[in-house]
C-alpha positions as CSV (number, residue, x, y, z in Angstrom):
1,M,32.7,-2.9,33.1
2,W,28.9,-2.5,33.5
3,L,28.5,-3.2,29.8
4,N,30.4,-6.5,30.2
5,L,28.2,-7.5,33.1
6,F,25.1,-6.7,31.2
7,I,26.2,-8.7,28.2
8,V,26.9,-11.7,30.4
9,V,23.6,-11.5,32.2
10,V,21.6,-11.2,29.0
11,G,23.5,-14.2,27.5
12,L,22.8,-16.2,30.7
13,C,19.1,-15.3,30.5
14,L,18.8,-16.2,26.8
15,F,20.6,-19.5,27.4
16,E,18.3,-20.4,30.4
17,I,15.2,-19.6,28.3
18,I,16.1,-21.7,25.3
19,S,17.5,-24.6,27.3
20,S,14.2,-24.8,29.3
21,V,11.9,-25.0,26.4
22,D,11.2,-28.7,27.0
23,N,10.5,-28.0,30.6
24,A,8.0,-25.3,29.8
25,I,6.1,-27.7,27.4
26,V,5.9,-30.4,30.0
27,N,4.7,-28.0,32.6
28,A,2.0,-26.5,30.3
29,N,0.8,-30.0,29.3
30,I,0.4,-31.2,32.9
31,L,-1.0,-27.9,34.3
32,K,-3.9,-28.1,31.9
33,T,-5.1,-31.2,33.8
34,M,-5.0,-29.4,37.2
35,P,-7.6,-27.2,38.9
36,K,-7.0,-23.4,38.6
37,K,-6.2,-23.2,42.3
38,Y,-3.3,-25.6,42.0
39,Q,-2.1,-24.0,38.8
40,R,-1.7,-20.8,40.7
41,I,0.1,-22.5,43.5
42,F,2.6,-24.0,41.1
43,L,3.1,-20.8,39.1
44,V,3.5,-18.5,42.2
45,W,5.2,-20.7,44.8
46,G,6.9,-22.8,42.1
47,I,8.9,-19.8,40.9
48,F,10.2,-19.2,44.4
49,F,11.5,-22.8,44.5
50,A,12.8,-22.7,40.9
51,V,14.7,-19.4,41.2
52,F,15.7,-19.0,44.8
53,V,16.2,-22.6,45.9
54,V,17.3,-24.6,42.8
55,R,19.0,-22.0,40.7
56,G,20.1,-20.1,43.8
57,L,21.8,-23.0,45.6
58,L,22.9,-25.3,42.7
59,P,25.7,-23.0,41.5
60,F,27.3,-22.9,45.0
61,A,27.0,-26.7,45.3
62,I,28.7,-27.2,41.9
63,V,31.6,-24.8,42.8
64,W,31.9,-26.5,46.2
65,M,32.2,-30.0,44.5
66,A,35.0,-28.6,42.3
67,A,36.8,-27.2,45.4
68,P,35.9,-29.7,48.2
69,Q,38.8,-28.4,50.4
70,L,36.6,-25.4,51.0
71,S,33.6,-25.4,53.2
72,I,30.2,-24.5,51.7
73,G,30.3,-21.4,53.9
74,Q,33.7,-20.3,52.4
75,V,32.4,-20.8,48.9
76,I,29.3,-18.7,49.6
77,G,31.5,-16.1,51.3
78,A,34.0,-16.0,48.4
79,A,31.2,-15.1,46.0
80,F,30.5,-11.9,47.8
81,S,33.9,-10.9,49.1
82,N,37.6,-10.6,48.0
83,N,39.2,-13.2,50.1
84,G,42.4,-13.8,48.2
85,E,43.2,-17.2,49.7
86,V,39.8,-18.6,49.0
87,A,39.8,-17.1,45.5
88,G,43.1,-18.9,44.9
89,Y,41.6,-22.2,45.7
90,L,38.6,-21.5,43.4
91,A,40.9,-20.4,40.6
92,S,42.9,-23.6,40.8
93,S,39.7,-25.7,40.8
94,K,38.3,-23.8,37.7
95,P,39.7,-26.4,35.1
96,L,38.0,-29.2,37.0
97,L,34.6,-27.5,37.0
98,L,35.0,-26.5,33.3
99,L,36.0,-30.0,32.1
100,G,33.4,-31.9,34.1
101,G,30.7,-29.4,33.1
102,G,31.8,-29.3,29.5
103,V,31.8,-33.1,29.1
104,Y,28.3,-33.2,30.6
105,L,27.0,-30.6,28.2
106,F,28.6,-32.2,25.2
107,F,27.1,-35.5,26.1
108,V,23.7,-33.8,26.3
109,F,24.2,-32.4,22.8
110,L,25.4,-35.8,21.4
111,S,22.5,-37.7,22.9
112,W,20.0,-35.2,21.3
113,L,21.8,-35.3,18.0
114,F,22.0,-39.1,17.6
115,L,19.1,-40.4,19.7
116,E,16.3,-38.0,20.3
117,E,13.2,-37.6,18.1
118,K,13.2,-34.0,16.7
119,K,11.9,-31.7,14.0
120,Y,14.8,-31.5,11.6
121,A,16.1,-28.0,10.8
122,F,18.8,-29.3,8.5
123,F,19.1,-32.5,6.4
124,V,22.2,-33.6,8.3
125,E,20.2,-33.9,11.5
126,G,18.0,-36.6,9.9
127,F,21.0,-38.4,8.6
128,I,22.8,-38.4,12.0
129,H,19.6,-39.5,13.8
130,R,19.3,-42.5,11.5
131,Q,22.8,-43.5,12.6
132,G,21.7,-43.4,16.3
133,A,23.7,-46.5,17.2
134,W,26.9,-44.6,16.6
135,F,26.2,-42.4,19.7
136,Y,27.8,-45.0,22.0
137,A,30.9,-45.4,19.8
138,F,31.3,-41.7,19.3
139,S,30.8,-41.0,23.0
140,S,33.3,-43.6,24.1
141,I,35.9,-42.3,21.7
142,F,35.3,-38.7,23.0
143,T,35.5,-39.8,26.6
144,T,38.7,-41.8,26.1
145,S,40.3,-38.9,24.2
146,V,39.4,-36.3,26.9
147,V,40.6,-38.5,29.7
148,Y,43.9,-39.3,27.9
149,L,44.6,-35.6,27.4
150,A,43.6,-34.8,31.0
151,L,45.9,-37.5,32.4
152,Q,48.8,-35.7,30.7
153,R,48.1,-32.6,32.8
154,N,46.5,-33.8,36.1
155,P,44.9,-37.1,37.1
156,T,42.3,-35.1,39.1
157,L,41.3,-33.4,35.8
158,A,40.7,-36.8,34.3
159,L,38.5,-37.7,37.3
160,A,36.5,-34.5,36.6
161,A,35.8,-35.7,33.1
162,T,34.5,-39.0,34.2
163,I,32.3,-37.3,36.8
164,G,30.8,-35.3,33.9
165,V,30.0,-38.5,32.1
166,S,28.4,-40.0,35.2
167,A,26.3,-36.9,35.8
168,F,25.0,-37.1,32.2
169,F,23.8,-40.7,32.5
170,I,22.2,-40.1,35.9
171,T,20.2,-37.0,34.8
172,D,19.5,-38.6,31.4
173,G,18.0,-41.6,33.1
174,F,15.8,-39.3,35.2
175,K,14.6,-37.3,32.2
176,K,13.8,-40.5,30.2
177,N,11.8,-41.7,33.2
178,A,10.0,-38.4,33.2
179,E,8.8,-38.9,29.7
180,E,7.1,-42.1,30.8
181,K,5.8,-40.5,34.0
182,E,4.3,-37.6,32.0
183,K,1.7,-40.0,30.5
184,Q,0.5,-40.9,34.1
185,L,0.5,-37.2,35.1
186,M,-1.9,-36.4,32.3
187,N,-4.6,-38.3,34.1
188,P,-6.9,-35.7,35.7
189,A,-7.7,-38.2,38.5
190,M,-4.2,-38.0,39.8
191,G,-3.7,-35.8,42.9
192,A,-2.8,-32.2,42.2
193,W,-0.2,-32.1,45.0
194,S,1.5,-35.1,43.5
195,K,1.7,-33.4,40.2
196,I,3.1,-30.2,41.7
197,L,5.8,-32.1,43.6
198,Y,6.8,-34.0,40.5
199,L,6.9,-30.9,38.4
200,E,9.2,-29.2,40.9
201,A,11.5,-32.3,40.9
202,L,11.5,-32.3,37.1
203,D,12.3,-28.6,37.0
204,A,15.3,-29.2,39.2
205,S,16.6,-31.9,36.8
206,F,16.1,-29.6,33.8
207,S,17.8,-26.7,35.5
208,I,21.1,-28.7,35.8
209,D,21.8,-28.1,32.1
210,G,21.3,-24.4,32.4
211,V,23.3,-24.0,35.6
212,I,26.3,-26.0,34.3
213,G,26.2,-24.2,31.0
214,A,26.3,-20.9,32.9
215,F,29.9,-21.5,33.9
216,A,30.9,-21.1,30.2
217,F,29.7,-17.5,30.5
218,T,31.2,-16.6,33.9
219,M,32.6,-18.0,37.1
220,S,30.7,-15.4,39.1
221,V,28.0,-17.2,41.1
222,P,25.9,-14.0,41.7
223,L,25.8,-13.2,38.0
224,I,24.8,-16.9,37.3
225,I,22.0,-16.6,39.8
226,L,20.8,-13.3,38.4
227,G,20.9,-14.4,34.7
228,N,19.4,-17.8,35.3
229,G,16.8,-16.4,37.6
230,L,15.6,-13.9,35.1
231,G,15.5,-16.7,32.5
232,A,13.4,-18.9,34.8
233,F,10.9,-16.1,35.2
234,V,10.5,-15.9,31.4
235,V,10.1,-19.7,31.2
236,R,7.3,-19.5,33.7
237,E,5.6,-16.9,31.5
238,F,5.9,-19.3,28.6
239,T,4.3,-21.9,30.8
240,I,1.4,-19.6,31.6
241,K,0.8,-18.9,27.9
242,G,0.7,-22.6,27.3
243,M,2.0,-25.2,24.9
244,N,0.3,-23.7,21.9
245,F,2.4,-20.5,22.2
246,I,5.7,-22.4,22.7
247,S,5.0,-24.9,19.9
248,K,4.9,-22.0,17.4
249,F,8.7,-21.9,17.6
250,A,9.3,-25.4,16.2
251,Y,13.1,-25.2,16.0
252,L,13.9,-23.5,19.4
253,K,14.9,-26.9,20.9
254,N,17.4,-27.4,18.1
255,G,18.9,-24.0,18.8
256,A,19.1,-24.8,22.5
257,M,21.0,-28.1,21.8
258,Y,23.4,-26.5,19.4
259,S,24.1,-23.8,22.0
260,I,24.6,-26.5,24.7
261,G,27.0,-28.3,22.4
262,M,29.0,-25.2,21.6
263,L,29.2,-24.2,25.3
264,G,30.3,-27.7,26.2
265,A,33.1,-27.5,23.6
266,L,34.2,-24.1,24.9
267,M,34.3,-25.4,28.5
268,V,36.4,-28.5,27.5
269,T,38.9,-26.5,25.5
270,E,39.1,-23.8,28.2
271,S,39.8,-26.4,30.9
272,F,43.0,-27.3,28.9
273,G,44.2,-23.7,29.0
274,H,42.6,-22.0,26.0
275,E,41.3,-18.5,26.8
276,Y,38.2,-17.0,25.3
277,P,36.9,-13.4,25.5
278,F,34.0,-12.9,27.9
279,W,31.6,-12.1,25.0
280,V,32.1,-15.4,23.1
281,A,29.5,-17.5,25.0
282,P,26.8,-14.8,25.0
283,L,27.4,-14.1,21.3
284,N,27.2,-17.8,20.5
285,T,23.9,-18.1,22.3
286,G,22.4,-14.9,20.8
287,I,23.3,-15.9,17.2
288,L,21.9,-19.4,17.6
289,L,18.7,-18.1,19.2
290,A,18.3,-15.6,16.3
291,V,19.0,-18.2,13.6
292,F,16.5,-20.8,15.0
293,L,13.9,-18.2,15.8
294,F,14.1,-17.1,12.1
295,L,13.8,-20.7,11.0
296,S,10.8,-21.3,13.3
297,I,9.0,-18.1,12.1
298,R,9.7,-19.0,8.4
299,A,8.3,-22.5,8.9
300,Q,5.2,-21.1,10.6
301,K,4.6,-18.7,7.6
302,Q,5.1,-21.6,5.1
303,L,2.6,-23.7,7.0
304,K,0.0,-20.9,6.8
305,Q,0.5,-20.5,3.1
306,Q,-0.2,-24.2,2.4
C-alpha cells in the first residue's frame, strides 16, 4: 500500500518537474533583470502561491467542475473522508474528468509536435514540424472521432471532450501571448512588482498541464497536491540555478511533451472503460525522463568534443 503511494507521488513529482521546464526557463530569464530583493520575494513568497494556492486549489476546482452537483465543500470534504454518497458522485464523474483532461493534454502534445519550434531529438520530429499545417486537420479528425465515440455512451461525455478542446485553445492563446510579453518583461526599466505579478499568472497557466496530467496517475487530490507540490519546489530550485543549468538538458522539453501525449492517450482510453494498473503512468513518465536525460547528456558530451 505505502509502496504504491510512494510510486504515485514520485511519478507526479517527476511529471511536474519535466512539464514545468519552460516555466523555469522563462522565470530565470526575467528574474535576471530584477533587483536581488525582488528576486527573493518571488522565489520565497512565489513558492507559497505556486504550491499552496495554485496547485493546492486547482485540483479541487477541476474535480468540482466534473461533478457540479456537489458543492466545493463536499468535494474538499470527500478528499479527506470516506463519505460513500459523495464518493459515488465522484466515481460517476471520473470518465468526464478523464476525457476532458485527456483531450486537453493530447492537444498540447499535438500542438508541440506540429507547430512549436524545438530541438529535434529524432528525425521524424523535424519531418512532422515541416507539415505543421496538418495540425488543424489532424486535431479536427481526432476531436470528431472522440466526440462520436462519446455520444455512443453519454452525451455529457461528449460535452467533456469539447470542454477539453476549449480549455486547450484558451490556455494556448495565453501562453502564446506570454511569449510576446516576455520580450517586454526583459526590459530592466519595467517595474519589478509588475514582473512578479505577471510571473505568478504565467506560473498558474503552466501549472494547468501538470495538474490535469496528474489525474492520469491518481484520482486522490491529496496525493496530487503532494506530488505536484514537491515538483514545484524542485522547479523553483531550477529557477534559482538559472537558465544556463536548465539549458544543459536540451531534450527535456521533448520528454515532457511525449509524457503529456502518453498521459493524454491513457486518460482518453480510460474514460471509455479501459483499466490500467496504478504504475503505468509513473513508469511511462520515469522511462521518458530517463531516455531524454540520456539524450541530453550525450548531446552535451558530443558538443564538448567538437
